[in-house]
C-alpha positions in Angstrom: 15.8 -12.8 -68.8 15.2 -9.7 -70.4 14.8 -9.6 -74.3 17.6 -6.7 -73.9 20.1 -9.0 -72.3 19.2 -11.8 -74.7 20.2 -9.4 -77.4 23.5 -8.3 -76.2 24.5 -11.9 -75.4 22.7 -13.9 -78.7 24.9 -10.9 -81.0 28.3 -12.1 -79.4 27.3 -15.6 -80.6 26.3 -14.7 -83.8 29.4 -12.8 -84.4 31.3 -15.6 -83.6 29.0 -18.1 -85.4 30.5 -21.5 -84.6 28.8 -25.2 -83.8 29.5 -24.2 -80.1 27.6 -21.1 -80.4 24.9 -22.8 -81.9 24.1 -24.4 -78.9 25.0 -21.3 -76.6 22.0 -19.8 -78.4 19.7 -22.6 -78.2 20.3 -22.0 -73.8 20.2 -18.5 -74.1 16.5 -19.0 -76.5 15.1 -21.5 -74.0 15.8 -18.9 -70.9 14.0 -16.2 -73.0 11.1 -18.5 -73.6 10.7 -19.1 -70.1 10.1 -15.6 -69.0 9.3 -13.8 -72.3 7.4 -16.8 -74.1 7.4 -18.1 -77.5 6.9 -14.8 -78.7 9.9 -13.6 -77.5 12.3 -16.5 -78.7 10.3 -15.9 -82.3 11.0 -12.2 -82.3 14.9 -13.1 -81.4 15.2 -15.7 -84.2 13.5 -13.3 -86.5 15.6 -10.2 -85.6 19.0 -12.2 -85.9 18.1 -14.4 -88.7 18.8 -17.7 -86.8 17.0 -19.6 -88.8 19.8 -19.0 -91.8 22.3 -18.8 -89.4 21.8 -21.7 -86.9 18.6 -23.6 -88.5 16.3 -22.3 -85.6 12.7 -21.9 -87.1 10.0 -19.7 -85.6 7.4 -21.4 -83.7 9.8 -24.3 -83.1 10.0 -25.1 -79.3 13.5 -24.6 -77.9 15.0 -27.3 -75.7 18.7 -27.1 -74.2 
């Protein structure tokens, strides 16, 4: 998955902001990690403040 596509999908999930959306974001980040590596995941976590919204920390391995 490209970072641009992940950004589009994560933006939708962040706007909704519920528990199910946290799980969706985790799945998206896992897909990003498969193609872009941990650096891509960390970039998205920082960009969308996912640490504050969903408790997802930079450097944390994301498992679906």
